MIGUVEX-578951 format. One record per atom (N, C-alpha, C, O): residue in one letter; chain; atom name; y, z, x. Coordinates in steps of 0.1 Angstrom, whole numbers, padded with zeros to 4 digits. Each point is the difference from the previous one (the first is absolute). Layout:
# MIGUVEX-578951
<code->a, unit->A, site->CA, v->Y, w->Z, u->X>;
...
# end
This chain:
# MIGUVEX-578951
<code->m, unit->A, site->N, v->1147, w->-0380, u->-0938>;
<code->m, unit->A, site->CA, v->-0010, w->0006, u->0007>;
<code->m, unit->A, site->C, v->-0002, w->0015, u->-0003>;
<code->m, unit->A, site->O, v->0008, w->0006, u->0007>;
<code->g, unit->A, site->N, v->-0015, w->0002, u->-0014>;
<code->g, unit->A, site->CA, v->0002, w->0012, u->0001>;
<code->g, unit->A, site->C, v->0000, w->0012, u->0011>;
<code->g, unit->A, site->O, v->0004, w->-0004, u->0010>;
<code->i, unit->A, site->N, v->-0006, w->0015, u->-0010>;
<code->i, unit->A, site->CA, v->-0005, w->0008, u->0018>;
<code->i, unit->A, site->C, v->-0016, w->-0002, u->-0007>;
<code->i, unit->A, site->O, v->-0007, w->0002, u->0010>;
<code->g, unit->A, site->N, v->-0002, w->-0004, u->-0022>;
<code->g, unit->A, site->CA, v->-0010, w->0002, u->0000>;
<code->g, unit->A, site->C, v->-0011, w->0014, u->-0004>;
<code->g, unit->A, site->O, v->-0002, w->0004, u->-0012>;
<code->k, unit->A, site->N, v->-0003, w->0000, u->0022>;
<code->k, unit->A, site->CA, v->-0007, w->0013, u->-0002>;
<code->k, unit->A, site->C, v->0007, w->0010, u->-0002>;
<code->k, unit->A, site->O, v->-0005, w->0010, u->-0006>;
<code->f, unit->A, site->N, v->0016, w->-0009, u->0011>;
<code->f, unit->A, site->CA, v->0009, w->0010, u->0001>;
<code->f, unit->A, site->C, v->0005, w->0007, u->-0011>;
<code->f, unit->A, site->O, v->0003, w->0012, u->-0001>;
<code->n, unit->A, site->N, v->-0001, w->-0023, u->-0009>;
<code->n, unit->A, site->CA, v->0000, w->-0002, u->-0015>;
<code->n, unit->A, site->C, v->-0008, w->0011, u->-0005>;
<code->n, unit->A, site->O, v->0005, w->0008, u->-0008>;
<code->d, unit->A, site->N, v->-0017, w->-0006, u->0013>;
<code->d, unit->A, site->CA, v->-0011, w->0006, u->-0007>;
<code->d, unit->A, site->C, v->-0001, w->0015, u->0006>;
<code->d, unit->A, site->O, v->-0006, w->0008, u->-0008>;
<code->i, unit->A, site->N, v->0010, w->-0001, u->0022>;
<code->i, unit->A, site->CA, v->0001, w->0011, u->-0002>;
<code->i, unit->A, site->C, v->0010, w->0006, u->-0005>;
<code->i, unit->A, site->O, v->0011, w->-0005, u->-0002>;
<code->e, unit->A, site->N, v->-0014, w->0020, u->-0002>;
<code->e, unit->A, site->CA, v->0005, w->0011, u->-0008>;
<code->e, unit->A, site->C, v->0006, w->0010, u->0014>;
<code->e, unit->A, site->O, v->-0008, w->0006, u->0008>;
<code->r, unit->A, site->N, v->0022, w->-0007, u->-0006>;
<code->r, unit->A, site->CA, v->0002, w->0005, u->0013>;
<code->r, unit->A, site->C, v->0009, w->0015, u->-0008>;
<code->r, unit->A, site->O, v->0006, w->0007, u->0008>;
<code->d, unit->A, site->N, v->-0005, w->-0004, u->-0020>;
<code->d, unit->A, site->CA, v->0003, w->0012, u->-0004>;
<code->d, unit->A, site->C, v->-0007, w->0006, u->-0003>;
<code->d, unit->A, site->O, v->-0003, w->-0003, u->-0011>;
<code->l, unit->A, site->N, v->-0005, w->0014, u->0018>;
<code->l, unit->A, site->CA, v->-0013, w->0003, u->-0009>;
<code->l, unit->A, site->C, v->0007, w->0020, u->-0003>;
<code->l, unit->A, site->O, v->-0008, w->0008, u->0003>;
<code->g, unit->A, site->N, v->0018, w->-0004, u->-0007>;
<code->g, unit->A, site->CA, v->-0002, w->0010, u->0000>;
<code->g, unit->A, site->C, v->0001, w->0013, u->0008>;
<code->g, unit->A, site->O, v->-0003, w->0000, u->0012>;
<code->e, unit->A, site->N, v->0007, w->0010, u->-0017>;
<code->e, unit->A, site->CA, v->-0004, w->0013, u->0016>;
<code->e, unit->A, site->C, v->-0012, w->-0001, u->0002>;
<code->e, unit->A, site->O, v->-0010, w->-0003, u->-0006>;
<code->q, unit->A, site->N, v->0013, w->0007, u->0019>;
<code->q, unit->A, site->CA, v->-0019, w->-0002, u->0007>;
<code->q, unit->A, site->C, v->0003, w->0015, u->0004>;
<code->q, unit->A, site->O, v->0011, w->0005, u->0000>;
<code->p, unit->A, site->N, v->-0023, w->0001, u->0003>;
<code->p, unit->A, site->CA, v->-0009, w->0013, u->0000>;
<code->p, unit->A, site->C, v->0011, w->0005, u->0014>;
<code->p, unit->A, site->O, v->0003, w->0012, u->0000>;
<code->i, unit->A, site->N, v->0001, w->-0022, u->0010>;
<code->i, unit->A, site->CA, v->0003, w->0004, u->0011>;
<code->i, unit->A, site->C, v->0015, w->0007, u->-0005>;
<code->i, unit->A, site->O, v->0006, w->0009, u->0007>;
<code->a, unit->A, site->N, v->-0002, w->-0012, u->-0016>;
<code->a, unit->A, site->CA, v->0016, w->0007, u->-0006>;
<code->a, unit->A, site->C, v->-0002, w->0013, u->-0004>;
<code->a, unit->A, site->O, v->0011, w->0006, u->0000>;
<code->k, unit->A, site->N, v->-0023, w->0001, u->-0004>;
<code->k, unit->A, site->CA, v->-0005, w->0009, u->-0008>;
<code->k, unit->A, site->C, v->-0005, w->0012, u->0015>;
<code->k, unit->A, site->O, v->0001, w->0012, u->0002>;
<code->i, unit->A, site->N, v->-0006, w->-0021, u->0006>;
<code->i, unit->A, site->CA, v->-0003, w->0004, u->0013>;
<code->i, unit->A, site->C, v->0011, w->0005, u->0006>;
<code->i, unit->A, site->O, v->0001, w->0012, u->0002>;
<code->m, unit->A, site->N, v->0011, w->-0022, u->0003>;
<code->m, unit->A, site->CA, v->0008, w->0010, u->0007>;
<code->m, unit->A, site->C, v->0011, w->0004, u->-0008>;
<code->m, unit->A, site->O, v->0011, w->-0001, u->0004>;
<code->a, unit->A, site->N, v->-0015, w->0005, u->-0017>;
<code->a, unit->A, site->CA, v->0012, w->0010, u->-0006>;
<code->a, unit->A, site->C, v->-0014, w->0013, u->-0001>;
<code->a, unit->A, site->O, v->0005, w->0012, u->-0003>;
<code->g, unit->A, site->N, v->-0012, w->-0013, u->0003>;
<code->g, unit->A, site->CA, v->-0010, w->0016, u->0002>;
<code->g, unit->A, site->C, v->0001, w->0007, u->0014>;
<code->g, unit->A, site->O, v->-0005, w->0010, u->0002>;
<code->y, unit->A, site->N, v->0013, w->-0019, u->0008>;
<code->y, unit->A, site->CA, v->0003, w->0008, u->0015>;
<code->y, unit->A, site->C, v->0017, w->-0002, u->-0005>;
<code->y, unit->A, site->O, v->0003, w->0010, u->0006>;
<code->g, unit->A, site->N, v->0002, w->-0012, u->-0008>;
<code->g, unit->A, site->CA, v->0015, w->-0002, u->-0001>;
<code->g, unit->A, site->C, v->0001, w->-0010, u->0007>;
<code->g, unit->A, site->O, v->0012, w->-0001, u->-0002>;
<code->l, unit->A, site->N, v->-0015, w->-0007, u->0008>;
<code->l, unit->A, site->CA, v->0003, w->-0013, u->0009>;
<code->l, unit->A, site->C, v->0010, w->-0011, u->-0008>;
<code->l, unit->A, site->O, v->-0002, w->-0007, u->-0010>;
<code->k, unit->A, site->N, v->0013, w->0008, u->0019>;
<code->k, unit->A, site->CA, v->0007, w->-0017, u->-0005>;
<code->k, unit->A, site->C, v->-0004, w->-0008, u->0016>;
<code->k, unit->A, site->O, v->-0005, w->0005, u->0010>;
<code->p, unit->A, site->N, v->0010, w->-0020, u->-0015>;
<code->p, unit->A, site->CA, v->-0007, w->-0007, u->0006>;
<code->p, unit->A, site->C, v->0011, w->0001, u->0015>;
<code->p, unit->A, site->O, v->-0004, w->-0007, u->0010>;
<code->n, unit->A, site->N, v->0014, w->0012, u->-0009>;
<code->n, unit->A, site->CA, v->0003, w->-0001, u->0015>;
<code->n, unit->A, site->C, v->-0009, w->0009, u->0008>;
<code->n, unit->A, site->O, v->0004, w->0001, u->0012>;
<code->v, unit->A, site->N, v->-0016, w->0007, u->-0017>;
<code->v, unit->A, site->CA, v->-0004, w->0011, u->0005>;
<code->v, unit->A, site->C, v->-0018, w->-0010, u->0005>;
<code->v, unit->A, site->O, v->-0009, w->0005, u->0008>;
<code->l, unit->A, site->N, v->0009, w->-0021, u->-0018>;
<code->l, unit->A, site->CA, v->-0013, w->0000, u->0010>;
<code->l, unit->A, site->C, v->0007, w->-0009, u->0006>;
<code->l, unit->A, site->O, v->-0006, w->-0004, u->0010>;
<code->v, unit->A, site->N, v->0017, w->-0001, u->-0011>;
<code->v, unit->A, site->CA, v->0009, w->-0009, u->0008>;
<code->v, unit->A, site->C, v->-0003, w->0005, u->0016>;
<code->v, unit->A, site->O, v->-0006, w->-0005, u->0009>;
<code->k, unit->A, site->N, v->0012, w->0013, u->-0011>;
<code->k, unit->A, site->CA, v->0001, w->0010, u->0017>;
<code->k, unit->A, site->C, v->-0016, w->0004, u->0004>;
<code->k, unit->A, site->O, v->-0004, w->0002, u->0012>;
<code->n, unit->A, site->N, v->-0002, w->-0001, u->-0024>;
<code->n, unit->A, site->CA, v->-0013, w->0004, u->0012>;
<code->n, unit->A, site->C, v->-0010, w->-0011, u->0004>;
<code->n, unit->A, site->O, v->-0009, w->0002, u->0008>;
<code->s, unit->A, site->N, v->0015, w->-0016, u->-0015>;
<code->s, unit->A, site->CA, v->-0007, w->-0012, u->0004>;
<code->s, unit->A, site->C, v->0002, w->-0002, u->0012>;
<code->s, unit->A, site->O, v->0012, w->0002, u->0004>;
<code->t, unit->A, site->N, v->-0023, w->-0006, u->0008>;
<code->t, unit->A, site->CA, v->0000, w->-0006, u->0009>;
<code->t, unit->A, site->C, v->0003, w->-0013, u->0000>;
<code->t, unit->A, site->O, v->0006, w->-0005, u->0010>;
<code->e, unit->A, site->N, v->-0010, w->-0007, u->-0022>;
<code->e, unit->A, site->CA, v->0003, w->-0014, u->-0003>;
<code->e, unit->A, site->C, v->0014, w->0001, u->-0007>;
<code->e, unit->A, site->O, v->0007, w->0010, u->-0003>;
<code->q, unit->A, site->N, v->-0005, w->-0020, u->0002>;
<code->q, unit->A, site->CA, v->0017, w->-0007, u->-0003>;
<code->q, unit->A, site->C, v->-0009, w->0004, u->-0015>;
<code->q, unit->A, site->O, v->-0012, w->-0001, u->-0002>;
<code->i, unit->A, site->N, v->0023, w->0008, u->-0010>;
<code->i, unit->A, site->CA, v->-0003, w->0002, u->-0016>;
<code->i, unit->A, site->C, v->0018, w->0001, u->-0003>;
<code->i, unit->A, site->O, v->0006, w->0007, u->0009>;
<code->s, unit->A, site->N, v->-0001, w->-0010, u->-0015>;
<code->s, unit->A, site->CA, v->0010, w->0004, u->-0008>;
<code->s, unit->A, site->C, v->0001, w->0008, u->-0012>;
<code->s, unit->A, site->O, v->-0008, w->0004, u->-0008>;
<code->h, unit->A, site->N, v->0020, w->-0001, u->0007>;
<code->h, unit->A, site->CA, v->-0004, w->0008, u->-0011>;
<code->h, unit->A, site->C, v->0002, w->-0006, u->-0014>;
<code->h, unit->A, site->O, v->-0002, w->0006, u->-0011>;
<code->k, unit->A, site->N, v->0006, w->-0017, u->0011>;
<code->k, unit->A, site->CA, v->-0001, w->-0012, u->-0011>;
<code->k, unit->A, site->C, v->-0018, w->-0002, u->-0001>;
<code->k, unit->A, site->O, v->-0006, w->0000, u->-0010>;
<code->m, unit->A, site->N, v->0000, w->-0002, u->0020>;
<code->m, unit->A, site->CA, v->-0013, w->-0003, u->-0002>;
<code->m, unit->A, site->C, v->-0010, w->0014, u->-0008>;
<code->m, unit->A, site->O, v->-0009, w->-0002, u->-0007>;
<code->v, unit->A, site->N, v->0014, w->0012, u->0011>;
<code->v, unit->A, site->CA, v->-0005, w->0012, u->-0004>;
<code->v, unit->A, site->C, v->0000, w->0005, u->-0015>;
<code->v, unit->A, site->O, v->-0008, w->0006, u->-0007>;
<code->a, unit->A, site->N, v->0025, w->-0012, u->0005>;
<code->a, unit->A, site->CA, v->0003, w->-0003, u->-0015>;
<code->a, unit->A, site->C, v->-0005, w->-0004, u->-0010>;
<code->a, unit->A, site->O, v->0000, w->0004, u->-0012>;
<code->r, unit->A, site->N, v->-0004, w->-0017, u->0022>;
<code->r, unit->A, site->CA, v->-0006, w->-0011, u->-0015>;
<code->r, unit->A, site->C, v->-0015, w->0006, u->0004>;
<code->r, unit->A, site->O, v->-0008, w->-0003, u->-0009>;
<code->a, unit->A, site->N, v->0002, w->0009, u->0016>;
<code->a, unit->A, site->CA, v->-0014, w->0002, u->0002>;
<code->a, unit->A, site->C, v->-0006, w->0005, u->-0011>;
<code->a, unit->A, site->O, v->-0010, w->-0004, u->-0007>;
<code->a, unit->A, site->N, v->0024, w->0019, u->0004>;
<code->a, unit->A, site->CA, v->-0006, w->0013, u->-0012>;
<code->a, unit->A, site->C, v->0012, w->-0014, u->-0011>;
<code->a, unit->A, site->O, v->-0006, w->-0003, u->-0011>;
<code->k, unit->A, site->N, v->0012, w->0000, u->0011>;
<code->k, unit->A, site->CA, v->0002, w->-0008, u->-0019>;
<code->k, unit->A, site->C, v->-0009, w->-0009, u->0001>;
<code->k, unit->A, site->O, v->0007, w->-0009, u->-0006>;
<code->g, unit->A, site->N, v->-0019, w->0002, u->0009>;
<code->g, unit->A, site->CA, v->-0011, w->-0007, u->-0001>;
<code->g, unit->A, site->C, v->0004, w->-0015, u->0003>;
<code->g, unit->A, site->O, v->-0007, w->-0009, u->-0005>;
<code->r, unit->A, site->N, v->0018, w->0004, u->0012>;
<code->r, unit->A, site->CA, v->0002, w->-0012, u->0001>;
<code->r, unit->A, site->C, v->-0011, w->0001, u->0012>;
<code->r, unit->A, site->O, v->-0005, w->0011, u->0005>;
<code->r, unit->A, site->N, v->0001, w->-0028, u->-0001>;
<code->r, unit->A, site->CA, v->-0015, w->-0005, u->0008>;
<code->r, unit->A, site->C, v->0003, w->0003, u->0009>;
<code->r, unit->A, site->O, v->0012, w->-0001, u->0002>;
<code->l, unit->A, site->N, v->-0021, w->0006, u->0007>;
<code->l, unit->A, site->CA, v->0000, w->-0002, u->0018>;
<code->l, unit->A, site->C, v->-0007, w->-0005, u->0004>;
<code->l, unit->A, site->O, v->-0012, w->0000, u->-0004>;
<code->t, unit->A, site->N, v->0017, w->-0009, u->0018>;
<code->t, unit->A, site->CA, v->-0012, w->-0004, u->0002>;
<code->t, unit->A, site->C, v->-0011, w->0011, u->0012>;
<code->t, unit->A, site->O, v->0005, w->0008, u->0007>;
<code->p, unit->A, site->N, v->-0016, w->-0011, u->-0006>;
<code->p, unit->A, site->CA, v->-0010, w->0003, u->0004>;
<code->p, unit->A, site->C, v->0010, w->0010, u->0009>;
<code->p, unit->A, site->O, v->0006, w->0011, u->-0002>;
<code->r, unit->A, site->N, v->-0007, w->-0019, u->0016>;
<code->r, unit->A, site->CA, v->0012, w->0011, u->0011>;
<code->r, unit->A, site->C, v->0006, w->0009, u->-0003>;
<code->r, unit->A, site->O, v->-0002, w->0011, u->0005>;
<code->a, unit->A, site->N, v->0015, w->-0014, u->-0015>;
<code->a, unit->A, site->CA, v->0005, w->0013, u->-0002>;
<code->a, unit->A, site->C, v->-0006, w->0011, u->-0009>;
<code->a, unit->A, site->O, v->0004, w->0011, u->-0001>;
<code->q, unit->A, site->N, v->-0014, w->-0015, u->-0007>;
<code->q, unit->A, site->CA, v->-0006, w->0008, u->-0003>;
<code->q, unit->A, site->C, v->-0009, w->0012, u->0007>;
<code->q, unit->A, site->O, v->-0003, w->0011, u->-0005>;
<code->l, unit->A, site->N, v->0000, w->-0015, u->0016>;
<code->l, unit->A, site->CA, v->-0006, w->0006, u->0014>;
<code->l, unit->A, site->C, v->0014, w->0007, u->0005>;
<code->l, unit->A, site->O, v->0000, w->0013, u->0002>;
<code->k, unit->A, site->N, v->0011, w->-0019, u->0000>;
<code->k, unit->A, site->CA, v->0006, w->0003, u->0009>;
<code->k, unit->A, site->C, v->0006, w->0015, u->-0008>;
<code->k, unit->A, site->O, v->0004, w->0009, u->0007>;
<code->i, unit->A, site->N, v->-0003, w->-0008, u->-0022>;
<code->i, unit->A, site->CA, v->0004, w->0010, u->-0006>;
<code->i, unit->A, site->C, v->-0009, w->0009, u->-0003>;
<code->i, unit->A, site->O, v->0004, w->0011, u->-0004>;
<code->l, unit->A, site->N, v->-0017, w->-0014, u->0005>;
<code->l, unit->A, site->CA, v->-0013, w->0009, u->-0002>;
<code->l, unit->A, site->C, v->0000, w->0011, u->0017>;
<code->l, unit->A, site->O, v->-0002, w->0013, u->0001>;
<code->n, unit->A, site->N, v->0003, w->-0020, u->0010>;
<code->n, unit->A, site->CA, v->0000, w->0009, u->0014>;
<code->n, unit->A, site->C, v->0015, w->0004, u->0000>;
<code->n, unit->A, site->O, v->0002, w->0011, u->0006>;
<code->a, unit->A, site->N, v->0010, w->-0016, u->-0012>;
<code->a, unit->A, site->CA, v->0012, w->0014, u->-0002>;
<code->a, unit->A, site->C, v->-0007, w->0012, u->-0009>;
<code->a, unit->A, site->O, v->-0003, w->0011, u->0005>;
<code->l, unit->A, site->N, v->0001, w->-0015, u->-0018>;
<code->l, unit->A, site->CA, v->-0003, w->0010, u->-0011>;
<code->l, unit->A, site->C, v->-0012, w->0012, u->0006>;
<code->l, unit->A, site->O, v->0002, w->0012, u->-0002>;
<code->n, unit->A, site->N, v->-0014, w->-0018, u->0009>;
<code->n, unit->A, site->CA, v->-0008, w->0006, u->0006>;
<code->n, unit->A, site->C, v->0007, w->0009, u->0016>;
<code->n, unit->A, site->O, v->-0005, w->0011, u->0000>;
<code->k, unit->A, site->N, v->0012, w->-0012, u->0007>;
<code->k, unit->A, site->CA, v->0009, w->0003, u->0007>;
<code->k, unit->A, site->C, v->0006, w->0008, u->-0004>;
<code->k, unit->A, site->O, v->-0004, w->0011, u->0004>;
<code->a, unit->A, site->N, v->0015, w->-0011, u->-0012>;
<code->a, unit->A, site->CA, v->0008, w->0010, u->-0008>;
<code->a, unit->A, site->C, v->-0009, w->0014, u->-0008>;
<code->a, unit->A, site->O, v->0003, w->0012, u->-0001>;
<code->t, unit->A, site->N, v->-0014, w->-0019, u->-0004>;
<code->t, unit->A, site->CA, v->-0007, w->0012, u->-0006>;
<code->t, unit->A, site->C, v->-0010, w->0007, u->0008>;
<code->t, unit->A, site->O, v->-0003, w->0011, u->-0004>;
<code->e, unit->A, site->N, v->-0004, w->-0016, u->0014>;
<code->e, unit->A, site->CA, v->-0010, w->0004, u->0008>;
<code->e, unit->A, site->C, v->-0013, w->-0001, u->-0011>;
<code->e, unit->A, site->O, v->-0007, w->0009, u->-0002>;
<code->k, unit->A, site->N, v->0007, w->-0018, u->-0001>;
<code->k, unit->A, site->CA, v->-0013, w->0000, u->-0011>;
<code->k, unit->A, site->C, v->-0001, w->-0013, u->0000>;
<code->k, unit->A, site->O, v->0010, w->-0007, u->0002>;
<code->n, unit->A, site->N, v->-0025, w->0000, u->-0003>;
<code->n, unit->A, site->CA, v->-0007, w->-0012, u->-0003>;
<code->n, unit->A, site->C, v->-0002, w->-0009, u->-0008>;
<code->n, unit->A, site->O, v->-0011, w->-0005, u->-0003>;
<code->y, unit->A, site->N, v->0024, w->0001, u->-0001>;
<code->y, unit->A, site->CA, v->-0003, w->-0010, u->-0016>;
<code->y, unit->A, site->C, v->-0005, w->-0015, u->0001>;
<code->y, unit->A, site->O, v->0000, w->-0005, u->0011>;
<code->s, unit->A, site->N, v->-0002, w->-0001, u->-0020>;
<code->s, unit->A, site->CA, v->-0003, w->-0013, u->0003>;
<code->s, unit->A, site->C, v->0008, w->-0008, u->-0010>;
<code->s, unit->A, site->O, v->0008, w->0004, u->-0009>;
<code->l, unit->A, site->N, v->-0012, w->-0017, u->0013>;
<code->l, unit->A, site->CA, v->0013, w->-0008, u->-0006>;
<code->l, unit->A, site->C, v->-0003, w->0004, u->-0021>;
<code->l, unit->A, site->O, v->0009, w->0003, u->-0008>;
<code->n, unit->A, site->N, v->-0028, w->-0004, u->0004>;
<code->n, unit->A, site->CA, v->-0002, w->0002, u->-0013>;
<code->n, unit->A, site->C, v->0010, w->0013, u->-0003>;
<code->n, unit->A, site->O, v->0002, w->0001, u->-0012>;
<code->d, unit->A, site->N, v->0004, w->0008, u->0022>;
<code->d, unit->A, site->CA, v->0002, w->0010, u->-0009>;
<code->d, unit->A, site->C, v->0013, w->-0002, u->0001>;
<code->d, unit->A, site->O, v->0005, w->0010, u->-0006>;
<code->l, unit->A, site->N, v->0004, w->-0018, u->0010>;
<code->l, unit->A, site->CA, v->0012, w->-0001, u->0001>;
<code->l, unit->A, site->C, v->0006, w->-0014, u->-0009>;
<code->l, unit->A, site->O, v->0011, w->-0001, u->-0006>;
<code->f, unit->A, site->N, v->-0019, w->-0006, u->0006>;
<code->f, unit->A, site->CA, v->0001, w->-0012, u->-0014>;
<code->f, unit->A, site->C, v->-0006, w->-0003, u->-0004>;
<code->f, unit->A, site->O, v->-0011, w->0000, u->0006>;
<code->n, unit->A, site->N, v->0011, w->-0005, u->-0022>;
<code->n, unit->A, site->CA, v->-0008, w->0001, u->-0009>;
<code->n, unit->A, site->C, v->0000, w->-0016, u->-0002>;
<code->n, unit->A, site->O, v->-0001, w->-0004, u->-0011>;
<code->y, unit->A, site->N, v->0003, w->-0007, u->0022>;
<code->y, unit->A, site->CA, v->0000, w->-0017, u->0002>;
<code->y, unit->A, site->C, v->-0011, w->-0001, u->0006>;
<code->y, unit->A, site->O, v->-0004, w->-0011, u->0004>;
# end
């Protein structure tokens, strides 16, 4: 018996727009982790930028940290193209 529907999900989606946004501000994953009021890790931020699929909750945590660090109001569509 296989894993089922999980085999059909593309997990590596290529570099995401968040990577360009972070680079534009000169932000490293450490900055987002420090600015987060929720529990996020450096690994989560790196995975988000590289295009590994994150859960909707993890995406929101990353979004909130980026908005706080940049003092902007980005949306999930600005950060992720999946």
